[in-house]
N, C-alpha and C positions, 0 to 999 in steps of 0.2 A: 484450388484455390483459380480464381476466374483467369483465363490468358493475359484480360487485358489491367491486373492486378498488379500494383508494383509493389513488391512486395519484398524485404529484410531478415536477415534470420540472426537472433545472438541465442551462441549455444551456451548452455551453464553446466559446465565439465564438473559433474561431481560422481564421476565411476559408471557405478553403475545405476546411480540415480540420476544420470544425466537429462537434461532437455530439451530440447529449442521453443524459444520463443518466436514465431514466426507474427511478422507486422506488415499489415497493409493497409490500402484505403479500397472501400465498397466489395469485400472479398468474406462475409458472411456465408455466402453459398456453400461457398468449399472449406465450411467448419469440419464432414465427416468424414473425407478423404484425408486431413492434417489428422484427423485422430487417429483412422487406419493407420497413418506412417507411423503415428507414436507408440502406437499400441507394437505392429511388426516389429518397430526398433528395440523393444525390450524382449526379444527374441521367440516370437509365437508370429501366427498369423493373424491378420486382421481379423475380429471375430466378428461375424455380421450377427443378424438376430438376438446379438446379445442386449444386456438389459442396462438402462443410462436414468438415472436418476436428474432431472432437470432441477437444482435449484435459481429460484429467483426471486424476485420482487413485485409488490404490485408498480410501479415504475416504469419496469424493462421488460415487462412481461411482455407486453405489446409494443413495438414490434420484434425486438430483440430473440428475446427467449424463444419466439415463437418461430423465427426463422430458425434458428439454430437445432430443434424439435422438427422441422419440417425439413434440412438439411439429411438430421442424423435417419429418420423417418423414411427416406427416398433409397436411404444407405440401406435400409433395413433391421435399423434399430427399432426393438422395443421402449418407448420412451415416455418415462414416467414425469409431469411437473409439478414443484412442488413451489405456491406462489405465497410467496411470505411480507408479512406488514412492511413499510418501507420505512428505516429509520435506524440508528444505532441502536435505540432497545431491542431491536430485534435480534443482536449479537447478546443473547442469552442462555441462561440452559433452557429458560423456556422454547427457545428459539433451534435447538439442539434436538429439545425431543420433540417437538415437529416434526422433523429431516428423519431421525430413528424411528416415527411413527411411520411415515411414505415408505423408508427402506423395508418396514415391517410387510408392509402392505401388498406391497408390491413384492412380499419373498424374494430379498435381494442375497445373491450368495456372493463369494467373495471378488468374483469377477466385474457384479456389478459395476460400472462406474458412475461416479458424481459429477455433473459439469457443471459448474458454478456460472452462471451468468448476472453479470451485474456491479457491482461495485466494491469496496474495500469490506463494507457488514458481509455481501452474499458472500464472497470467497472465504472470509476466515470463518466464518460459521458454517458454511458448506465444508471447506478442508478440515474443519475441526470434525465436523461428523466422520467423514470421510477417513482421517487417521483412527478412531474409534472403532468405529462400525464392523462388526468382525474383527475387532486388531489390525486395520488398515487396506482399505479399496483403492481401486485406482483414483483417480483427482483428476479432471483439466479445469482451470480458468478461460473464462471469456469476459477480461474484466471491458466493462462499460463506460466506466469515469476517466478522467484523466490521471486523478489520484492511484486508478489500483492497475491501470496500467502499466506507471511508472514504477510502481514501489509494491502495493501489498500482494501482485499478483506473481510477485517474481522474491524467490526465497525459502517459499517451504514453511513459514511462521504463520502457523493459524490458532486458533482460540476466537474465545469469549469475553465479554467483560463481567465483572462481577459488582455490585452495587458502590463499591468502594474502591474500586480500581478500575482503568481500563487493559485490557490485553492480562487477566492477572492468572485466565486457566486457558491453558492453549499444552498445542506441542510442535512438534518439526513434523512436515508429512507434504514433499516434496513434490510437485505436480507431475501427470506423465507429458505435460505441456501446456503452452500458453499462448493463447490466439488472439491476436488484437489486429482489432478492425477501428482505425482512429475515425471512418464514416460516423460512427456510433456516436461520437463527443459531439456530430451538429445537434443533435437534439438535446445536448446537455445544457441543464440550465447554467445560466453567468455565474451565479454564484460557485457551483458546485464543479465548474471547469475551472475557475480562479484557483479554486483549495488546491488541486492537481497542481496547480502552478509551481507551489509553493517548496514541493516535495521536489520538485525539476530545479528552482532554484539551490534547493537543500545540497544536492551533487556537486554542484559548482563550486559553494564554497566548502565543501567537505574534502572532493577527491583531484578536482580538476580547473584551474586556475582560467585555462581558455575556454572551456565549454559557458562559463561566467562571461565573459566577455560575448560571447557568441547571443546568452541570452541578453543581456546590455543590449548589444549591438542588432537583435531582432524580435522588440519586445513589440513592436507595430504588426509585426507578420503570426505570432501565437496570440495576440490579443484578436486578429481577425481570424484564427485558427486558419490559416492556409494550410491544405495537406501536407506538403512539403516542407514546414517548416515542422509541421507536428510529424512529421515519419522519423525527422533527424531527430528532434529532443526525447523522442522515446525510444529510441535505436539508442542514442548515448545514453540515456540516462540507467536503460537495462543493461547496459553493457557494463556501468559504473558496480551498480550492484551487484551485476555477476561475479567480476571481478571480485570485491570483498567475500561475497557466501562460496567462491573458490575456495578461500582460504581460509573461511574462518566459518565451515554448514554450519555448525550449532555453538556458537558464540564461547567460543574453548579460549582464545585467545586474547577476547579483549580487541580484536580487529574490526570486528563487525559493528561491534557498539558505536564507532563512527557514524553508523547509518541511524542512530539518533537521534544528532543533530539539534537540537529545538526542540527534541521531543521529551525533556526531564519536566523543562517548566510548560509544556504546549499539553502535555494527559493530565499535570495540574489542573491546569485552567479547563482543559475540558467536564473532567467531574466535577469540581467545586462553582462551575458553572449551568451544570446539567447537560447533558449528554443531548445534543439536539443544537445546544444553542449557539455554540461557538465549532462551526464544521474542522473538521480533523486538522484540514491544510489552513484555518484560518487560526485552528491553535499552533500549529505550526511555526507558522510564520511568526505569530508574535514572540512566540517561543525562543525562538532564532534570534530577534532582538533582543531579548531579556540575556540569552546566551550569552550573547555577544557582550552586552556589556558588564556581564560578571567577569569576562573574557579583561575586561579595560580593566575593571576595579584589579584584579588579579597581579595587572600588568603585562598580558602577555600580548597585548594588541595596540592600537591606539585608536582614537573615536575617529578616524578617518574610514577604517574598514565596517562600523557599524550603519556610520551614514551610510556606504556604496552599497549595502545591504538593505536599509532602508527605502533607499531609490529606487532600487530597480520591484524592492517587494510594490512600492506605489504605481511606479510605471505598468507592471504586471496587475493593479485594481485589488491588492491585497492588503489588509490591515496591517499596522504594526504598532498597536496600541490595546488591550483589555477596550470590552465594553465600558460606556461609562457607568450604565446599572452594576457591575458587574458588583462594585465593593471589596473584593475577594482581603483578606488579611491576609500578613506576610505568615503568621502561626500558623494559618489553615495550610496557605500556600504548600510551607516544611512539614505537617503535617500530611498529605497527602506523599510528599517526593520521600517520604520513609516508608512509605508501602511500594512505591517501584520499583521494578523487577532491576534495572539498572543502582540501584544503590545495593552495599553489601556490610556485612554487619552493622547497621543503622548508621556506617557512615554515609554522607553523598557523594556519587559521583557525576561530573558532568563533561560533556562534551564537549569541547571551547577551543576556536579558532586560533592558531598562531601568524597563520598569515591567509590571502584567499587560496583556496585550491588545498589547505592543509588543517585540520583539529585534530586533537589530540584528547584522549581520556583522561581527566583529572580528577585524584581520588582525593576524598579527605580536606574536600572542601570546606572550610569554616559555613557556621549556618549563619553569624550575623553579617556574611559576607554578601549570600543569599538573602538575608532578607532587608539589609539595605539596598538590594537591585529594587527587591520586588516594589517597595516602601515610596521608595525613588522615582521609580518608575509608572506605579500605578496610581 
């Protein structure tokens, strides 16, 4: 990285699958050096003139992916770039097939590195292709959206959508490293930037009441994309997620499920509104409000905590209600939830708050309660 670049490192400790998240500002030219470090840390020497497939989309190919490619080419890597259509629709079997075709064309071997330069769609799709090509090849994330920087690039969950549900097809495939440059957020459209802030709020609600207070106190700096505040919230969010992933990498104990706060409602809203109508973070923001109101119905919290979340989300420019055009029925939402990976044996499970900074996985939630919340809130 550039000598002048302020950097923070978050270590994800997973034994042989451990990796670093490097966080800085205006540091993209140092990507190749970071990749060499990460590959060497797995028991080998840096591989010069190796093969790299850069997966990106039409929105960030120029200038971000080209700068990553330049860093790699200068360091001796043989790069090929796959430019995918932007949007959630790309995270599909068709999108995965496109990356497989690129890997065939470049005669990729098991040491070929897949580098995802983009948001969550590109990262999830490229990670899924890396996990399934030759039964797994090295994979690196260069997230270009705030949502990807604080959430989807960390933890090794990769996958694609099915037309009837989000992320139903996937795998666990940890990256060799995550390279975060907060300067990339300067060109991010306002709506996409705010979508990422929803996941930041989520971390405060589920794991860290003090962090939630920080967000309330520094909303103005975050709205202005102030670099110091961004580095802080990105590093704190990554650390909080890493703590959970380290204790429940494969979602076997139920601990990692807390990261899905707002997502059971949110994923249903995304699917039913049509992928792209609501951005993921917007759906999660709305979903957190619905989940909080469900917790109220079940007597777990009082209304003040829901109102606190609504106030912070509004301060950060996020929606807390479904679009007026959505006209979703409670039965359609419930039907979509039954397909969700967080349901078990047909019974609905929700991550629900009990206080600021703490949530719990609640099983066997009566459908009548969910129906009431949807009908009363929609």
